[in-house]
N, CA, C and O atoms as CSV, one atom per row, in Angstrom:
chain,resi,resn,atom,element,x,y,z
A,1,MET,N,N,111.363,-9.353,57.863
A,1,MET,CA,C,111.552,-8.568,56.662
A,1,MET,C,C,111.996,-9.501,55.539
A,1,MET,O,O,112.704,-10.482,55.767
A,2,LYS,N,N,111.570,-9.178,54.343
A,2,LYS,CA,C,112.027,-9.881,53.141
A,2,LYS,C,C,112.963,-8.939,52.383
A,2,LYS,O,O,112.587,-7.818,52.040
A,3,HIS,N,N,114.159,-9.399,52.131
A,3,HIS,CA,C,115.169,-8.662,51.373
A,3,HIS,C,C,115.287,-9.365,50.022
A,3,HIS,O,O,115.727,-10.513,49.953
A,4,ASN,N,N,114.896,-8.681,48.958
A,4,ASN,CA,C,114.868,-9.272,47.621
A,4,ASN,C,C,115.963,-8.665,46.742
A,4,ASN,O,O,116.092,-7.446,46.628
A,5,ILE,N,N,116.730,-9.534,46.139
A,5,ILE,CA,C,117.750,-9.137,45.169
A,5,ILE,C,C,117.245,-9.669,43.833
A,5,ILE,O,O,117.208,-10.880,43.613
A,6,ILE,N,N,116.861,-8.769,42.953
A,6,ILE,CA,C,116.249,-9.146,41.676
A,6,ILE,C,C,117.270,-8.856,40.580
A,6,ILE,O,O,117.707,-7.717,40.414
A,7,VAL,N,N,117.645,-9.894,39.836
A,7,VAL,CA,C,118.822,-9.810,38.964
A,7,VAL,C,C,118.491,-10.155,37.515
A,7,VAL,O,O,117.776,-11.113,37.220
A,8,LYS,N,N,119.038,-9.339,36.636
A,8,LYS,CA,C,119.036,-9.637,35.197
A,8,LYS,C,C,120.501,-9.788,34.808
A,8,LYS,O,O,121.290,-8.851,34.932
A,9,PHE,N,N,120.847,-10.969,34.340
A,9,PHE,CA,C,122.223,-11.230,33.940
A,9,PHE,C,C,122.467,-10.781,32.504
A,9,PHE,O,O,121.530,-10.595,31.728
A,10,LYS,N,N,123.721,-10.615,32.173
A,10,LYS,CA,C,124.091,-10.270,30.804
A,10,LYS,C,C,123.665,-11.388,29.861
A,10,LYS,O,O,123.476,-12.533,30.274
A,11,GLU,N,N,123.521,-11.037,28.601
A,11,GLU,CA,C,122.957,-11.930,27.590
A,11,GLU,C,C,123.685,-13.265,27.464
A,11,GLU,O,O,123.050,-14.288,27.205
A,12,ASP,N,N,124.994,-13.274,27.640
A,12,ASP,CA,C,125.757,-14.509,27.439
A,12,ASP,C,C,125.827,-15.405,28.677
A,12,ASP,O,O,126.462,-16.458,28.629
A,13,VAL,N,N,125.193,-15.014,29.778
A,13,VAL,CA,C,125.217,-15.802,31.014
A,13,VAL,C,C,124.099,-16.845,30.978
A,13,VAL,O,O,122.954,-16.528,30.656
A,14,VAL,N,N,124.442,-18.081,31.310
A,14,VAL,CA,C,123.462,-19.168,31.395
A,14,VAL,C,C,123.211,-19.425,32.879
A,14,VAL,O,O,124.079,-19.943,33.583
A,15,LEU,N,N,122.032,-19.064,33.343
A,15,LEU,CA,C,121.717,-19.176,34.765
A,15,LEU,C,C,121.889,-20.598,35.288
A,15,LEU,O,O,122.381,-20.790,36.399
A,16,ASP,N,N,121.495,-21.579,34.515
A,16,ASP,CA,C,121.634,-22.970,34.946
A,16,ASP,C,C,123.079,-23.341,35.276
A,16,ASP,O,O,123.325,-24.218,36.103
A,17,ASP,N,N,124.020,-22.678,34.636
A,17,ASP,CA,C,125.437,-22.970,34.864
A,17,ASP,C,C,125.963,-22.399,36.178
A,17,ASP,O,O,126.975,-22.873,36.694
A,18,ILE,N,N,125.291,-21.391,36.725
A,18,ILE,CA,C,125.815,-20.707,37.914
A,18,ILE,C,C,124.876,-20.759,39.118
A,18,ILE,O,O,125.265,-20.356,40.214
A,19,LEU,N,N,123.666,-21.238,38.939
A,19,LEU,CA,C,122.665,-21.176,40.004
A,19,LEU,C,C,123.089,-21.930,41.262
A,19,LEU,O,O,122.903,-21.423,42.368
A,20,GLU,N,N,123.645,-23.111,41.121
A,20,GLU,CA,C,124.040,-23.879,42.314
A,20,GLU,C,C,125.138,-23.168,43.096
A,20,GLU,O,O,125.151,-23.217,44.326
A,21,ASP,N,N,126.045,-22.517,42.408
A,21,ASP,CA,C,127.093,-21.762,43.094
A,21,ASP,C,C,126.496,-20.558,43.814
A,21,ASP,O,O,126.888,-20.254,44.941
A,22,ILE,N,N,125.557,-19.875,43.179
A,22,ILE,CA,C,124.884,-18.742,43.824
A,22,ILE,C,C,124.162,-19.210,45.079
A,22,ILE,O,O,124.236,-18.553,46.117
A,23,LYS,N,N,123.469,-20.333,44.994
A,23,LYS,CA,C,122.778,-20.885,46.164
A,23,LYS,C,C,123.775,-21.215,47.271
A,23,LYS,O,O,123.512,-20.952,48.445
A,24,SER,N,N,124.891,-21.776,46.908
A,24,SER,CA,C,125.920,-22.113,47.889
A,24,SER,C,C,126.409,-20.869,48.624
A,24,SER,O,O,126.597,-20.887,49.840
A,25,ILE,N,N,126.612,-19.799,47.879
A,25,ILE,CA,C,127.070,-18.545,48.480
A,25,ILE,C,C,126.021,-17.997,49.440
A,25,ILE,O,O,126.341,-17.681,50.586
A,26,PHE,N,N,124.789,-17.882,48.995
A,26,PHE,CA,C,123.754,-17.285,49.834
A,26,PHE,C,C,123.317,-18.190,50.975
A,26,PHE,O,O,122.891,-17.692,52.016
A,27,ASN,N,N,123.409,-19.483,50.813
A,27,ASN,CA,C,123.062,-20.376,51.922
A,27,ASN,C,C,124.008,-20.198,53.109
A,27,ASN,O,O,123.645,-20.502,54.245
A,28,GLU,N,N,125.211,-19.709,52.851
A,28,GLU,CA,C,126.155,-19.407,53.932
A,28,GLU,C,C,125.630,-18.298,54.847
A,28,GLU,O,O,126.016,-18.229,56.014
A,29,THR,N,N,124.761,-17.437,54.332
A,29,THR,CA,C,124.237,-16.347,55.164
A,29,THR,C,C,123.319,-16.864,56.269
A,29,THR,O,O,123.019,-16.135,57.214
A,30,LEU,N,N,122.877,-18.099,56.158
A,30,LEU,CA,C,121.998,-18.672,57.174
A,30,LEU,C,C,122.705,-18.853,58.521
A,30,LEU,O,O,122.051,-19.121,59.529
A,31,THR,N,N,124.016,-18.710,58.547
A,31,THR,CA,C,124.761,-18.777,59.805
A,31,THR,C,C,124.757,-17.444,60.540
A,31,THR,O,O,125.204,-17.372,61.685
A,32,ILE,N,N,124.264,-16.395,59.908
A,32,ILE,CA,C,124.225,-15.063,60.507
A,32,ILE,C,C,122.988,-14.956,61.394
A,32,ILE,O,O,121.879,-15.290,60.978
A,33,GLU,N,N,123.197,-14.491,62.607
A,33,GLU,CA,C,122.075,-14.316,63.522
A,33,GLU,C,C,121.065,-13.343,62.924
A,33,GLU,O,O,121.423,-12.252,62.481
A,34,GLY,N,N,119.811,-13.749,62.915
A,34,GLY,CA,C,118.749,-12.901,62.383
A,34,GLY,C,C,118.382,-13.204,60.946
A,34,GLY,O,O,117.395,-12.668,60.440
A,35,ILE,N,N,119.154,-14.053,60.271
A,35,ILE,CA,C,118.785,-14.493,58.923
A,35,ILE,C,C,118.162,-15.876,59.055
A,35,ILE,O,O,118.770,-16.796,59.601
A,36,HIS,N,N,116.934,-16.008,58.546
A,36,HIS,CA,C,116.137,-17.198,58.810
A,36,HIS,C,C,115.946,-18.123,57.609
A,36,HIS,O,O,115.805,-19.335,57.774
A,37,GLN,N,N,115.941,-17.553,56.402
A,37,GLN,CA,C,115.628,-18.380,55.228
A,37,GLN,C,C,116.119,-17.668,53.968
A,37,GLN,O,O,116.146,-16.439,53.897
A,38,VAL,N,N,116.501,-18.464,52.984
A,38,VAL,CA,C,116.856,-17.932,51.668
A,38,VAL,C,C,116.077,-18.738,50.631
A,38,VAL,O,O,116.128,-19.968,50.618
A,39,ASP,N,N,115.359,-18.028,49.763
A,39,ASP,CA,C,114.612,-18.668,48.681
A,39,ASP,C,C,115.111,-18.130,47.349
A,39,ASP,O,O,115.568,-16.991,47.249
A,40,TYR,N,N,115.013,-18.972,46.334
A,40,TYR,CA,C,115.482,-18.629,44.999
A,40,TYR,C,C,114.311,-18.762,44.040
A,40,TYR,O,O,113.751,-19.845,43.871
A,41,LEU,N,N,113.950,-17.662,43.420
A,41,LEU,CA,C,112.827,-17.634,42.491
A,41,LEU,C,C,113.393,-17.406,41.099
A,41,LEU,O,O,113.968,-16.356,40.813
A,42,VAL,N,N,113.223,-18.405,40.235
A,42,VAL,CA,C,113.773,-18.346,38.881
A,42,VAL,C,C,112.641,-18.006,37.914
A,42,VAL,O,O,111.580,-18.631,37.938
A,43,ASN,N,N,112.881,-17.016,37.072
A,43,ASN,CA,C,111.884,-16.599,36.087
A,43,ASN,C,C,111.592,-17.753,35.118
A,43,ASN,O,O,112.499,-18.462,34.683
A,44,CYS,N,N,110.328,-17.919,34.799
A,44,CYS,CA,C,109.938,-19.017,33.902
A,44,CYS,C,C,109.620,-18.536,32.482
A,44,CYS,O,O,109.240,-19.341,31.632
A,45,ILE,N,N,109.768,-17.248,32.220
A,45,ILE,CA,C,109.495,-16.680,30.896
A,45,ILE,C,C,110.797,-16.134,30.324
A,45,ILE,O,O,111.468,-15.323,30.963
A,46,ASP,N,N,111.149,-16.571,29.142
A,46,ASP,CA,C,112.388,-16.126,28.500
A,46,ASP,C,C,112.085,-15.000,27.515
A,46,ASP,O,O,111.824,-15.229,26.334
A,47,ARG,N,N,112.129,-13.780,28.041
A,47,ARG,CA,C,111.961,-12.584,27.209
A,47,ARG,C,C,113.024,-11.577,27.607
A,47,ARG,O,O,113.469,-11.554,28.755
A,48,SER,N,N,113.423,-10.758,26.671
A,48,SER,CA,C,114.528,-9.834,26.920
A,48,SER,C,C,114.209,-8.785,27.983
A,48,SER,O,O,115.127,-8.213,28.572
A,49,ASN,N,N,112.944,-8.526,28.235
A,49,ASN,CA,C,112.597,-7.505,29.229
A,49,ASN,C,C,112.331,-8.101,30.619
A,49,ASN,O,O,111.769,-7.422,31.478
A,50,ARG,N,N,112.719,-9.336,30.843
A,50,ARG,CA,C,112.499,-10.004,32.123
A,50,ARG,C,C,113.808,-10.118,32.915
A,50,ARG,O,O,114.896,-10.221,32.347
A,51,TYR,N,N,113.664,-10.097,34.225
A,51,TYR,CA,C,114.778,-10.414,35.111
A,51,TYR,C,C,114.846,-11.933,35.237
A,51,TYR,O,O,113.853,-12.623,35.008
A,52,HIS,N,N,116.018,-12.453,35.601
A,52,HIS,CA,C,116.240,-13.890,35.614
A,52,HIS,C,C,116.028,-14.546,36.977
A,52,HIS,O,O,115.563,-15.683,37.060
A,53,LEU,N,N,116.367,-13.832,38.033
A,53,LEU,CA,C,116.434,-14.464,39.343
A,53,LEU,C,C,116.066,-13.471,40.426
A,53,LEU,O,O,116.428,-12.295,40.368
A,54,CYS,N,N,115.334,-13.971,41.424
A,54,CYS,CA,C,115.089,-13.220,42.647
A,54,CYS,C,C,115.622,-14.050,43.799
A,54,CYS,O,O,115.197,-15.188,44.000
A,55,ILE,N,N,116.536,-13.492,44.541
A,55,ILE,CA,C,117.052,-14.120,45.759
A,55,ILE,C,C,116.329,-13.422,46.902
A,55,ILE,O,O,116.491,-12.219,47.104
A,56,GLN,N,N,115.535,-14.177,47.644
A,56,GLN,CA,C,114.733,-13.588,48.712
A,56,GLN,C,C,115.251,-14.102,50.054
A,56,GLN,O,O,115.236,-15.302,50.330
A,57,ILE,N,N,115.708,-13.166,50.875
A,57,ILE,CA,C,116.259,-13.512,52.183
A,57,ILE,C,C,115.288,-13.015,53.252
A,57,ILE,O,O,114.964,-11.829,53.318
A,58,THR,N,N,114.836,-13.941,54.079
A,58,THR,CA,C,113.991,-13.584,55.206
A,58,THR,C,C,114.903,-13.324,56.394
A,58,THR,O,O,115.648,-14.203,56.827
A,59,MET,N,N,114.832,-12.095,56.918
A,59,MET,CA,C,115.734,-11.705,58.002
A,59,MET,C,C,115.072,-10.694,58.925
A,59,MET,O,O,114.089,-10.047,58.561
A,60,ASP,N,N,115.620,-10.573,60.110
A,60,ASP,CA,C,115.241,-9.480,60.997
A,60,ASP,C,C,115.845,-8.201,60.416
A,60,ASP,O,O,116.941,-8.232,59.855
A,61,LYS,N,N,115.141,-7.087,60.546
A,61,LYS,CA,C,115.667,-5.817,60.026
A,61,LYS,C,C,117.064,-5.524,60.573
A,61,LYS,O,O,117.925,-5.003,59.865
A,62,GLU,N,N,117.268,-5.864,61.824
A,62,GLU,CA,C,118.540,-5.578,62.485
A,62,GLU,C,C,119.697,-6.376,61.889
A,62,GLU,O,O,120.856,-6.016,62.096
A,63,ALA,N,N,119.413,-7.437,61.164
A,63,ALA,CA,C,120.466,-8.268,60.571
A,63,ALA,C,C,120.994,-7.704,59.253
A,63,ALA,O,O,122.012,-8.169,58.741
A,64,LEU,N,N,120.307,-6.707,58.705
A,64,LEU,CA,C,120.701,-6.190,57.385
A,64,LEU,C,C,122.121,-5.626,57.379
A,64,LEU,O,O,122.872,-5.868,56.433
A,65,SER,N,N,122.498,-4.887,58.408
A,65,SER,CA,C,123.846,-4.301,58.406
A,65,SER,C,C,124.915,-5.392,58.521
A,65,SER,O,O,125.980,-5.282,57.914
A,66,THR,N,N,124.635,-6.439,59.295
A,66,THR,CA,C,125.583,-7.556,59.381
A,66,THR,C,C,125.674,-8.272,58.037
A,66,THR,O,O,126.764,-8.618,57.581
A,67,TYR,N,N,124.531,-8.489,57.413
A,67,TYR,CA,C,124.501,-9.118,56.091
A,67,TYR,C,C,125.308,-8.304,55.082
A,67,TYR,O,O,126.095,-8.864,54.319
A,68,ASP,N,N,125.116,-6.993,55.076
A,68,ASP,CA,C,125.827,-6.133,54.117
A,68,ASP,C,C,127.343,-6.283,54.204
A,68,ASP,O,O,128.033,-6.151,53.194
A,69,GLY,N,N,127.864,-6.555,55.390
A,69,GLY,CA,C,129.310,-6.668,55.563
A,69,GLY,C,C,129.846,-8.082,55.575
A,69,GLY,O,O,131.047,-8.283,55.755
A,70,CYS,N,N,128.980,-9.069,55.388
A,70,CYS,CA,C,129.419,-10.465,55.511
A,70,CYS,C,C,130.190,-10.941,54.272
A,70,CYS,O,O,130.071,-10.376,53.185
A,71,ILE,N,N,130.972,-11.983,54.475
A,71,ILE,CA,C,131.793,-12.542,53.390
A,71,ILE,C,C,130.942,-13.061,52.228
A,71,ILE,O,O,131.282,-12.776,51.080
A,72,PRO,N,N,129.854,-13.807,52.459
A,72,PRO,CA,C,129.064,-14.269,51.306
A,72,PRO,C,C,128.533,-13.115,50.450
A,72,PRO,O,O,128.512,-13.214,49.223
A,73,HIS,N,N,128.110,-12.034,51.084
A,73,HIS,CA,C,127.618,-10.882,50.319
A,73,HIS,C,C,128.732,-10.274,49.477
A,73,HIS,O,O,128.523,-9.925,48.315
A,74,LYS,N,N,129.910,-10.152,50.067
A,74,LYS,CA,C,131.065,-9.617,49.327
A,74,LYS,C,C,131.475,-10.563,48.194
A,74,LYS,O,O,131.834,-10.114,47.106
A,75,THR,N,N,131.421,-11.869,48.454
A,75,THR,CA,C,131.753,-12.858,47.421
A,75,THR,C,C,130.789,-12.750,46.253
A,75,THR,O,O,131.208,-12.750,45.096
A,76,TRP,N,N,129.504,-12.659,46.549
A,76,TRP,CA,C,128.463,-12.498,45.525
A,76,TRP,C,C,128.767,-11.292,44.645
A,76,TRP,O,O,128.763,-11.396,43.418
A,77,LYS,N,N,129.028,-10.156,45.268
A,77,LYS,CA,C,129.260,-8.921,44.510
A,77,LYS,C,C,130.523,-9.027,43.656
A,77,LYS,O,O,130.539,-8.599,42.501
A,78,GLN,N,N,131.578,-9.602,44.235
A,78,GLN,CA,C,132.843,-9.699,43.501
A,78,GLN,C,C,132.760,-10.705,42.351
A,78,GLN,O,O,133.220,-10.432,41.243
A,79,LYS,N,N,132.170,-11.867,42.626
A,79,LYS,CA,C,132.155,-12.946,41.642
A,79,LYS,C,C,131.100,-12.737,40.559
A,79,LYS,O,O,131.355,-12.999,39.383
A,80,TYR,N,N,129.916,-12.266,40.952
A,80,TYR,CA,C,128.815,-12.190,40.001
A,80,TYR,C,C,128.456,-10.770,39.575
A,80,TYR,O,O,127.714,-10.593,38.609
A,81,GLY,N,N,128.954,-9.777,40.257
A,81,GLY,CA,C,128.697,-8.386,39.859
A,81,GLY,C,C,129.018,-8.109,38.395
A,81,GLY,O,O,128.226,-7.463,37.708
A,82,PRO,N,N,130.163,-8.585,37.900
A,82,PRO,CA,C,130.500,-8.338,36.495
A,82,PRO,C,C,129.569,-9.029,35.492
A,82,PRO,O,O,129.556,-8.666,34.316
A,83,LEU,N,N,128.799,-10.010,35.937
A,83,LEU,CA,C,127.900,-10.744,35.043
A,83,LEU,C,C,126.480,-10.170,35.021
A,83,LEU,O,O,125.621,-10.639,34.275
A,84,ILE,N,N,126.252,-9.160,35.842
A,84,ILE,CA,C,124.906,-8.603,35.993
A,84,ILE,C,C,124.706,-7.411,35.066
A,84,ILE,O,O,125.511,-6.480,35.042
A,85,GLU,N,N,123.618,-7.460,34.306
A,85,GLU,CA,C,123.230,-6.321,33.471
A,85,GLU,C,C,122.513,-5.267,34.309
A,85,GLU,O,O,122.783,-4.074,34.179
A,86,SER,N,N,121.602,-5.712,35.167
A,86,SER,CA,C,120.908,-4.790,36.076
A,86,SER,C,C,120.354,-5.568,37.251
A,86,SER,O,O,120.140,-6.778,37.172
A,87,LYS,N,N,120.124,-4.851,38.347
A,87,LYS,CA,C,119.534,-5.488,39.511
A,87,LYS,C,C,118.736,-4.452,40.283
A,87,LYS,O,O,118.945,-3.246,40.151
A,88,ALA,N,N,117.826,-4.955,41.084
A,88,ALA,CA,C,117.024,-4.116,41.965
A,88,ALA,C,C,117.007,-4.775,43.334
A,88,ALA,O,O,116.993,-6.000,43.455
A,89,ILE,N,N,117.008,-3.947,44.350
A,89,ILE,CA,C,116.886,-4.427,45.717
A,89,ILE,C,C,115.556,-3.904,46.245
A,89,ILE,O,O,115.256,-2.715,46.135
A,90,PHE,N,N,114.763,-4.809,46.823
A,90,PHE,CA,C,113.440,-4.438,47.306
A,90,PHE,C,C,113.220,-5.113,48.655
A,90,PHE,O,O,113.239,-6.339,48.758
A,91,ASP,N,N,113.012,-4.301,49.683
A,91,ASP,CA,C,112.774,-4.811,51.028
A,91,ASP,C,C,111.334,-4.512,51.435
A,91,ASP,O,O,110.800,-3.449,51.121
A,92,TYR,N,N,110.710,-5.464,52.140
A,92,TYR,CA,C,109.363,-5.226,52.661
A,92,TYR,C,C,109.137,-6.079,53.894
A,92,TYR,O,O,109.855,-7.042,54.166
A,93,GLU,N,N,108.100,-5.680,54.634
A,93,GLU,CA,C,107.720,-6.441,55.838
A,93,GLU,C,C,106.404,-7.118,55.598
A,93,GLU,O,O,105.897,-7.812,56.479
């Protein structure tokens, strides 16, 4: 399964300033059984109606509940939640 977190940050956020920290947080999820890969897709078009980042996690469906409760996921929400204007979650097989 691919678990996609698609994020649009607030106007004053500079993605280049925080991307390495975001990668560090999500790369920690690779220690969770059933999580196989994390990819980071950065938007290449700077327009106000675009999202900035897609974090794509390849995982077994059964790993989703463990991921939801893990420390990196909680850290992401606590640290970067206030900087997000909008986000979408999209899962597919």
